[in-house]
N, C-alpha and C positions, 0 to 999 in steps of 0.2 A: 520383877517383872514391872517394876516402876522405871526404873530407868530404861531399858530400851524405847521405852515410850515415849519417854522425853527427850531421848535423843533423838527419836524420829520427829518427834513436834519439832525440835529447834531447827532442825533439818528443812521441814514443811516450811517454817517461817520465813526461813533465806530464800528458801525458792519460789515463793509469793513475789518477792521483787526483783526477780532474774527470767531470763529466758532459757528455757530447757535447751540442751543438747549435750552430747558424750564427746568430751575432744578426742582427735585423733591422735593418736601416739604421735612425740615426735623423737628425731634420731639427731643427735650431736657427735662428732668422731674426730680427733686431732693426732697424729703422730707426735710422741711422746719424746722430748730429751732430759739430760740431766738435772736442770731448771725447771720442768713443770711441775705446777702446784695447783693449776685451776685449771679446770674444762669448761669453760663458755656455756652457758644454756640458751641465749638470747629471750629469756623470759626471767621474771621477775617475780615469778611463783609457781608451784607446778600442786599435783594433788598428793596429798600426805599420801607417803609408801606406793609411791607409783611409777616410782625410778629404778631401773635396776644398770649397774655397772659391770662393763667387762673389757676383758684384756686379752686382744689379739681372737674375740670372739670365744673366750672361755669367763662363764659369768662368775663374778666375785663373790662368795658368801658373805654374810653379814650384815648389819641392818642397813634399811634400804632407807636411810634420811643420810647421805652427804653432801645433798643440796644445804648452799647456804639461803636462806629463807630473806628477801628484799635484796639479795646482791647478785642474784643470777649467776651466780656460776655453781660447780659441784667441787668441793674438796678433797682432790688425790695425795695429798702430802704425805697423809699415812700410808699409802700404798706403796708396794715393792716390783718396780718396773725397771726397766732396760733401756735406752736410747735406741729408737725406733719402733718403739712398740706402740701398738695401736689401743690409743684408751674410747670407749665411745658408749654412749649414756642413751636407754630408751626412758622415756617418761611422756606423762601425759600434762601438758602444761595445765593453769588456769585460765578459763576466756580473762580477756580484758573486763568485759560488762561485770563479773563477780569478784573484781577487785575495787570495785566502789563500796563505800559502806553508805550506808542508812540507820538515821536515826541518832540515840545519845551513844557515845562509846562506852564499851564494858570499863568495869573499873578492873583495876590489875588483877592476876591472881599470882598468888607465890607460884612460883617454880620446885616442881615438887619433883625429887631427884629419883628415879626408878629405876634399877638392874635392869639392862637388856635382856630379852629372852635369846633364848640359847640358837646359834646361827641356822641348826637344822629346822628353825621352826618356819623360815623364809624360803618361798617358792620362788621359783622363774615363772617369769610371764606366761598369761594361760592356763596356771594350775589355781584353783581355789583355797586360800587361808582359812580354815574353820575357825570362829568368833563367839561361838558359842548360838548364832544367830543367823537366819539366812534372808535378808530384804533385799528386794530389789526393786531399784527405782530405773521407771523407763518414761520416755517423754517423747514428743512430736512438737515441731513448730511448723507452719501450715502461714504461706504468706498467697494472699487472694486478690488480682488485680480484674477487675469489671469495666466494659467498654461497651458503652449503648448508641444506637445510631440518636435514640429518644432520650435526653435528660442527662445528667452528669454521671462523668464516671468517679469510680472510688476506689481504695487501696484498702484490703482488710487481710488483717491478720491473728493466728488463733494459736493456740497453746492448751498442750494436753499431756498430762504428768498421771502416773501413778504406781504406786510404791504397793508393793505384797510379798509377802514370804513370812516365816515363822519366827516369832522371839522367844520361843522354848517348844519342844515338841506339845501338840495338841492346842498351841495358842497360836491363832493366824492373824496378821496386822493387816489392814490392805487399805489405799484411798486413795484419791485422785485428786486433779484439780485440772478446771478447765477455763480457756476465755476463750470467746468465740470472736475475741478483737473489737467486741462492740456491745454493747447494751440495750438490748431491741426497747425498752423503756423511754429511750433517752434519745434512740437512733444511730445512726452514724455519723452524724454531723463531729459530737461532743463526748466520741467513745475515747478512751485511753487502754493499756493494756493492763495498767494495774487492777482496774474494776474487773477483781475476778468475775467469771458469771457461776462459778461452782468450786465449791472445795469442801470435803468429806473426808472423814477418817471412820474405819469399823474394825473393831475388835472381835475376832470369833472364837470361840472353845467349840468343845462338842454338848455343854449346852448354857451357852450363853452369846449372844450377839449384843454387841451394844456399837452406837450411831452418832455421832456427832457432828456438825456441819447442815449441808445443804441435805439434806434425806428424803425417801419418798415415804410416806406413812401408808398402807393400806393389807387389808385381809389377805392371806394367799388366794391368788386364782383372781383378784379383783385387780382393776385399776385403782393406782394408788395417788396419793396426792404430795405434789412438790413443796416441801416446806424448807424451815430455817431452824434448825431445834436439835435437840438428842431422844432417843429413844433406848431402848433396851426390849429383849425377848430372850427369856428363861424359857426352854424346853426339855423336857423328860417326855419318856415312851407314852406316858396316858394324859399328862396335862402340861400345862406349861402358862404364862403368864407374859404380859408385856405392857407398856405403860410409854408413854410418849410429854414430849412439852417441847413446843414452838412454837413459832410467829409465819403462820401463810403470810401469802400477799393476797389472797383474795378470795371469796367463798362461790360458792356452785350455783350457776344460772344457764337456763336456756332460753334462746333465741331462735325463732319461727320465722320464716317469709319464703317468697318466691323470685325467681329469678325473673329476668325480661330479656326477650328476644332480641338476640344479634349484641347481647353485651356480656361478658366474660369478669368481671367485675372492674371496681374493686367496690361489693358490695358490706355496709355499714352492719355490724353486729350490733344489736341494741339499739332501740328508739329512744328518742327525745331525750333525757338527761341520763336513760341506763347505757347511749352511745355515749363512748372516748374507750381508754387504753384499757388492753386484757392483759393477764398474765401472761409471761412467754413459754409456749409449750402449753397452757392448762388448754386448748381448745380441741374437741373431736367434730369433726365435720362431717355432715350426713348428708349426701344428695340422693334423693327418689329412693330413701328408704335405705342405700346403700351407704358402708362407713368410707371415707376416703382416707388417702395418707398423706402428710404434709411433703411438701418438696418441688424447688422450680422445675424438676425433672420429674416430679410425678401427676397429683391431681389439683394440688391448691397452693397460693402461700398467702401469710398472713403478714400485717401491717402493723404491730404490736400496740404503737404508740396511739395510733387512731383507731383501732379496732375494727379492720376492716380485711375484707376475705378475697381472694380473688383466682380464679378455677383457670386451670391450662387447658391450651389446645385438645386434650384428653378427652374432655367434656364438654363440649359446645352445651350453652346457657339459652334457655327460654324463656316463656311466659309460664308453659309448664312446669318446669324445673321446680321440685320442691327442696329448699333450703333449711336444715337444722344444724343448730351449733351448740354444743354444751361448754361453757367458756366460765373463767374467773374474771371479773372487772377487777384492777388493779385499784388498790384500795387509795383513800382520798382524804377520806376523814378523818377516820383514827386508826390508829396501828392494831393489827389481829392477833389475837391469841388464840391458840388450841393448847388443851388437856385431854388426854385418853386415857384410858387403863381398861384393860382385861385376860381372859382368860378360858382358856379352852381344857376339856378333859372326855376323856371316851373309853370306852372298855376296852380290856386287852383284844379280844375279839373285834374290836370295832365296829359293834352291830348298834354302839348308840353312841352319840358324839354331841356334844353340849358346847357352843363359845358365846359367852357374855362380851357385852362392850358399853362405854359408856363414853362419850367425845363431849365437852364442852367448847364449841367455837363461836368467834363472834369479835367483837371489838374490844378492844382495852379501854374504857372510858376513861382511864387517866392520863391515856397519850394521845390525845387529837392532834391529828400532823397538819392543819391548818394554825397552830396556837394554841394557849388558853383560852377557854370559855369565859367569857364575863359572866361578873355576878347575875346580869338582867338574864343573859343566858340560859344562865343555870338557875334563875325561880321559873323563868318560861317553861325548860322540859322538864322542872317535877310537877306542875303544874295539869301538862297538858295527856298525860298519860301515854298512851298509845297514838295518838291523833299527831297530824304534823305541828310540827314547834317554828314558829316564824314570828318576828317582831317588821312592825312597820320600816320600810324601804324610804319613807319621807323625812328627810332634815333641812329645817331652813336653813338659806345660805343665801347673802345677799350676792354671791356671787354664781349661785346657779343656772340651771338651765330649762326650768319648769317651772311652770306658773298654775293657779288651779281657774278652769274656766267657772267666770261667775253665773253664768246657765246649768251649769253642771249638777247642782245641789240639789238632792241629798247625795246624788250619788258622786260627789268629789270625782269629777274629770281631771288629768294632771297633762295638759299642752303641752309640748316642746317649744322653747321660744330661742335656743342658740345657748352657747358657752357667754355665761356672766350678764346674762341679762336678763334670766329669772328670778326669782327670789326663795328657790325650791331646788336642791340633791334629791333624786329621786333614783331608786336603785331598785331594778327590775329583777323577778325572779324568773326561772319557766316552771311550769304546775304541767305542762300537759297540752297535746292539741284538743282543743275545743272547753279544755276546763279555765283557763283565762280571760281576759278582759283587753289586753292589748296584743297588738303583733311589732314586732321588730322588724325596723326600718332601715337599720344602716346605721352606723357608728355611736354616738349614743343617744338615738333617737329614738320612739317608741309611740307610737299610735292608739289611741283609744281605738277598740274596734267591737265593743258590747259585750256584753255579758253571755259566758260559754261562745264567745268569738274570736275569742282570742288564745295564745300561749301561756300570757305573761302576766303576774300583776307586781303592783308597786310593793311587795315584799321583802325582804331577807329570810331566807328559810334555815334553819338552825338544824346542823345533823343531829339526828339523836344516835347515841351507841345501843348498838342492839347485840344480842346474844343466842342462841339455840344451844339447850340441852336437848342429846340426841343420845337414845337407849337403843341397845339390840342386845335379843337372842337369839341364837340360831340351833335349831335341835333337829339331828337328824339319826335315822337310824336305818337299817340294811339286814333283810331276810329273807330267807328264798323262797317264802310264803306269801309275805308282803310287798315284798321287791323294796324300793329304794320312798322311806317318807321325810318331808321336809318341811320343818314349821318355823318360818320366819318372822320372828315379832319385833315391830320397830315403835317406838315413841319420840314426839319431838314437842318440847317446850321452847315456845319463843317470845323473848321478850323483847318487844319492839323499842323502850325507850328505859338502860340503865338508870338513867339519875329519877327515875318515878316509879312509883309501886304503887301506880294505880292499872289498873286492868292485865295486869301483870297472868295471870289467871284463866284468861279469856285466850289464849292461843294455842294449849294445849292439844294434842290431836294422836292417833296412835293410825299403823298401819300392820296386817298382817298379810302374809301370804302360806297356804297349804298345799305343797307339790307332793303329786304319788306318781311312780312310774315302777312298771312292772315289765317284766319281759320274757318271752316263753321262748326257749331255744331249740326245743325239736319244731314249734310251729313256727318259729323265726315271724314270730310275731312280737308288737311291742303297743302299750298302750301307756298314755299320759293323763291327767286331768289335774286339774290346779282352779282354786279359788281364793282371792284374792280381795281385800278392803280395804280403803283408803279414806278416812275422816278429811272432810272438807277443813283443811287449816295444815294439816301435816305437812312439816318441809324436809323434803328429803335432800340427803348431801350428794347425790348422786342418781344416775337415771335411772327411772325404775321402769317408763313405757317403753316401748319398744319405738324406733325412727318410724312415720308415716300410721303412728295411731289413731290420729283422731280422723285420717283417710279410712282408715278399714274397719272403721267403724259409722263410716259418714254421718261424723260431728259438721254440724254447719259451721262455717269459716268464722263467724263473727260470736258462736256460741260462749256465754262467759261461765266456767267451773264455778258453783256455789253450793255443791251438795257433797254428801258422803258417795263413794264410788265403789261398784260392784261389779268384778269382772269374773266368769268362768269359762275355762278352757277344757277342751276333751280333744285328744287328736288320736288318732290310731293310724298302726302300720304294720303290714302283711306282705309277707314272699311266700304266695304259694308254691311255688318254682323256680328255680331259678334263671334269673332274667327278666323277671314279672315281677314287679311291686305297685303294691296298690294302698292308699293312703287317702281318710278321711276324717273330716275336721268340723267341731261345733266351741262356737263362742257367742258370749252375750255380756252386754255391757248396760249397767244404769246408772244414775244419779238419784235417789231416790223417787220423787215421782216428777222428775221434770224430763228427763232423758232415759230413753229405749234404744236399743239397737240389738240385733241379732245377724250371727253371719256363720253361714255354711258352708263348704264344699267336696270336694275328691279331687282323687287323681290316679293317676296314671302312670308308668314308667315301663318302658317295653329296651329292652337291651341286648344284643347277641355277638358276644366276643366285643371283640374291639372295633367292628366295621360297622354297627349299625346301632340309634340309640335317638329315640321318640318318646315325646312323653304330653299329657295333656293334664289341664287343672281347670277348673271351673269353680266359681264361687257367689254366692248372691249374697244380700244383705240387706235385709228387712229394718226402718229407724223408726223412732216414731218421737217428736217434740210437744210436750204437755204445753197446755196453754200458757203462754208469758208473751213477750211483747212478739213473740214468733210460735207459729204452732202449725202442723201437719204433720204430715208423713214423707218418707223418703225410701226410694229403692235403688236397688243398683247390682249388675250382672255382670262379671268380670270371666273372660274366657282367656287363656294363651296353651300354645301348643310348639311344641318345636321338632325336628329331626335333623339328627345328621346323620352323614353317610362318609366312609372313609374310602375312597377310589386308590387310595396310595397309602403307603404307612402312614407318612407324614405331612398328609393333608386330609381337609375334611371339609366338604358340603354341608353349608347349614340353612336351614329356614326357619323362620320365626313367626310367630302371628298371636297378638294382642289383642284383645276387644273389651273395653270397659263402657259401659254404658251406665249412667246416674240422673235419676230424675227427682224430686221434691218437690212441694208444696210449703216450705217452711216460710214462704213470705205470700203475697198477695196472688201473683202472678206465678204459675208455674214455670220453674225454672232444670234446666239440665245440659246436662254433657253426653256426646261420647266418641270415642274414637274409635279408627282402628289405626292398628299399626302392624305392618310388614317390615319385615325385614329377610336381606338373602347375601350370605357371606362365603368368601371361599378363605378357609382360615390354616396358615401352616405354622411350622414351628414360629418361622423368621417371617416371614408375611400375612397380611390380611388387608382383603380388599371386602369392603360391606359397601353393601345399599338399604338404605331404610326409607318408607315410604308413609308419610303421618296426615291422615284424614282426620279435620274433629268439626265435628257438627254441635251447635249452642242453640238451647232451648228457652227463647222469651217469648213465652205466648204460641210462638210456633218455632219449629224446625229449619235450620238453616245452616250452610256451611261457612265457616268462619276460617276455613286454613286447610291448606295443603301442604306439605314441606317434606322435598326429596333431601335427603342429605349422603353424599358417598366420600367412605373415608376408608384411607388406603395406611399400612402401617407394615413398616418393613424394620428390621432388627438387623445389624452384620456385624460379626466381627472379624478384623484382621490381624490378627496373631494379639498384639499388643491394643490396637485401636479397634474399637469400636464405634457402632454409628447405627444410630435412632431416630426415623424421620418417621412424621404424623404429618397426614393432611386432610382436610374436612372441607367440602365446599358444600351448601344448601340451597338450595331455589325456594323461597317461601311466597306462597300466590295467597292473598287475600282479596275481600271484596273492593278494597282502597287501591292496589294495587301489587306489582311483583317486587321483591326484594331478594338481592343475591347477599350472603354472606363467605367470608373464607379466614378458615385458621390452618395456621401451618406450622410445625415446628423440627429442627434439624437440633442433633445433638450429638458431638463429635468429640470422643477423650480417648486419652492415650493413660494407661497404667501402667509402669514398671514396678512390680512389688519389690527388685532386689533394690533396688533404690531410692524406695517410698518417695515416688515421684508420678505425682498426678495433674495431664494437663487437661482440661475441659475447656470448652467450646460451644455454646448453644446459641441459635437464631430462630427468634418466633416473627410471624407475620400475622395478625389479626385484624380485617375491617369491620369495626362494630362501631356501635352508637356508643359514645362516650359521655353518658348522661347519669348521673346517679347524686345521691344527697349524703350530705358528709357531715364533719365537724369542725368549723373553723376559731382561732382565737383573733378578737380586733381589740386593737387599744384605746383604750379611754381613759378619765381623768383620775389621773392618783387617786388610790382609795375609793374608786365608784367602782371597782374591779374585782373579781374572786379568783385570780389569776394571777401569778408574777412568771416573769421570763426566768429561770436561772439554769446556766449550764447548757443551753437549747432546748428545755425542757418546759412545759408549761405546768408549774405547780401552784395547787391550791391555796387561795392568800387572801382573810376576807378583806384587806385594805389595799388591794392588787390593782395593777393596771392593764388587766386585759379580761375580755369578758367571754366565753365559752358559746357560738352559737352556730345553728345549722345554716349549710352552704350548698348550691348547688353547682355541683362541678362544671366545669365548662368542656361545652363539645368538643369531640374529635370526629370527623367522619372514617379515615384512615390511621391505626397505629398501628407501626413497625417498631419494632424494640430489639437490638441487638446485644448480648451480654455475653462476654469473653471471661472466663475465669482460668488463674492459673495457682494451681498450691504446689507446695514443697515440705515433706517433712522427713527428719531425718533420726 
C-alpha cells in the first residue's frame, strides 16, 4: 500500500510547479527506404508508454519504448519493412514547461536490468492497461481578463487539479490542488501562480478516512472550519472516533451593523482595532435575517485584505438594512493551533446516540508573527493576568517629534513640534473610541483631546497569546412515545494570557440546550419545545443565535449583555384539513434580573392546488429593562400577509403587506418606529416586475413621518442555446422632510458556455448611482521604528519596528459610480 501512496505524493510534488493539462496526441510518419533507421519525432521527450508504431496501418506489437529520450527520434533499425512502406508513430509529447527542472538534482540511480513483459501485455491506444490500481488525474487551466471603466484592469489565471481512484480494492485515494491565480490575503498585485490556495490528500477505506493538507473540520451536518493540518475519522456501525491537529488562520467572530441609504458598500467588517484582513472564505453574511451567497453575480463580494463587504444590485441597501457577518479575522499576532478529539456511539436501533468532543484552539505562544517577545514584554505579560498588557510608548530622543507641555503636569501632555525638533519619540496605540486621550491628526501627529475624548494613548500594546478549551457532549434519543429528545451541553474555558497564571479560572462558562420534538402523523400535527441556558462568559466557536436575534426580542441597540441568558421556545403546527395550515409560537428571553422579553403569535396559510396561495402571520413583543443606566418597557406588534394567484401556468400575481410598530421607554423620552410596507409583483419563470412602497414614522416625543420610499425592480433571465443573459434594474424614489432623492442600480450579465470545449466567456456591466462615503482602514508611512507594520510583497505585515501605522480613513465621495467588468475563462 505504501508504494502507490509514495508514487502519488511524488506526482503531486511535480504538479505543484507546473500548469496542468493533458497534451494532445501527436502523429509523425514517413515513407521508408532501405537506409531508414530513424523516425524524427519533432520533440525531445514524450510520456512513457504513450507511443505506438504502425507499418502500413498495422500496429507493431512489442515494447512501447522505441523512443530515444533526449535525441528526438524513434529507433526503427531493428524493424523489418520494405522500401515504400509507411512508418507512423502516435505519441503524447511532454509539454515544454514540464521539461524544466527545479531544486537540487536527484542523485544518479543505478540502472536495473529487468526482463520485458510479454508482447500480449501491450494494448493498442484506447485500451486501458491494468496496473493493479486505478488512479485518474484530471485538471483544468483557466484564464480571466477583467476590464473596468472605472479602475484598473487585471489578468487572472487559475489552476484546478484532482486525483482520484483506487489503490487497491476498498482503498480510495483522492486529492486536489487549486490555485485561484491570486492569494486574497495579499490581493491581486503581488500574486504568483506558485502560491497555491489549496492542496490536500484523502485516503478512504470502509472504516477509515484520513486527510492531510488544506482540509475542513466539522461535525456531520454542520458548517466546517478550513484549516491546514491532518485529521482522521474511524467509523464502525455503532461507534467511531476522530482526531485532528491543524493550524487555523483565525477564530470565530461576529459583527453587526446597519446600512446607509443609497450606499451598496464597501462596509467595514469590525470596528476600530477589530477592523482588518479576514480569512478568505470564512465569512457568512446575513441581510435582514436572510443568509446571502457570495459572488459578483450573486449577493455580495468581499475585499479580504481590508475586510470590507459590498452588496450587489440584487439587494438595494438603506438605513434600515440590518447586516450581520460571521467571520474569522486574519491572525497577525501569533500563529494559531487547533487540537481536537472526539468519539460517538449509538445503539443498534438508533434509539440512543452520544457524541463527545474536546477542542483546544488558540494562539501558539512560542510562535509570534511579529518577532520574538523581549524580556521586558514577557515580564509585563506574566504580571498582568487577563488585563491589557502595555508598556510606555515614550522614549527620550534628541531627534524626536514631541515635547512635554510645561503647564500639563501632573497629567503629562505630549505635544507634537515636528521631526527632529523635540526631545521625545512617542508611539500611540488605538484603544477604542471614547477610551483614549489623543486623536490622530495625520502623518506622525497626535493631538491631546482630554480624558475619554480620544481614541489613542501614548502606550505600546503588547499582544497576549490566548486560548479557548472547548468541550461538547451531544446526547439524543428517538422513540415513538416521546419523539426526538436532544441534549446539547458545551463548556468553554478561556485563557486570555497564556504567559500568566493569574485569573485563569475566571473565564469558565457552560451552555446547554434541551430540545424536544413530537410528531403525530394521523392528526398531522407537530410540537417543538426548547430550553436554552448560556452563562455569561461562554465563548462559542460558531453561531448560536439566529440572525436578527436582538430584533426578535426587542433588545435596546446599545444594550450590553453582562448576565446569564435563558431562552424558552414552544412552537406548534397543525394541518386539520388538506390545504390549511395553522401555527402558533411562544418565546421568552431573560438576562437574570436585568432584561426580560416575551414574544408570541400565530399564523395561517391556505393553499388551493397550484393556483392560489395566501397566508397571514402576527406577533407581539413585550419587554422590560430593569433599572440600570437605562430602564423602562417596550412593546411591538408585527403583522404580515401575502396572496399569490396564478392566472397562467408560469405566471403569478403576488401581493404582500407588512406592518411593524415598536415603542419603548428605555430612555427619558419615549421613542419608537413604525412602518408599513406594501408590495405588488408579477412573477414568471424568467421575468419579474416588482413595485414596493415603504412608509416609516418615527416617535421622538411625537409621531412624524420621516421617509417614504417607492422602489421599482425588473428582472429578466433568458437563455438562447449556449448563451444566457440576466438583467436586473432597480429605481427608487426617497422622500424625506429634507428633500427628495432618486437612486438607480442596474446590472447586465451575459455568459456563453460550451461544455464540450470547456469554454466559458462572460461579461457583466453594472451601474449604480449612490453616495460613496465610508470609513475604512489605511496605512500611513512614519519614521522607521515608529510604526507597527512593514510593507512586504505588497502586504502590510505586523512588525513592532515598522515604518507604517494603521489608521481609519474616510473614503472619498463619488456621486455616480459606473463599473464595467468583462471576464474570460478557458479550461481544458
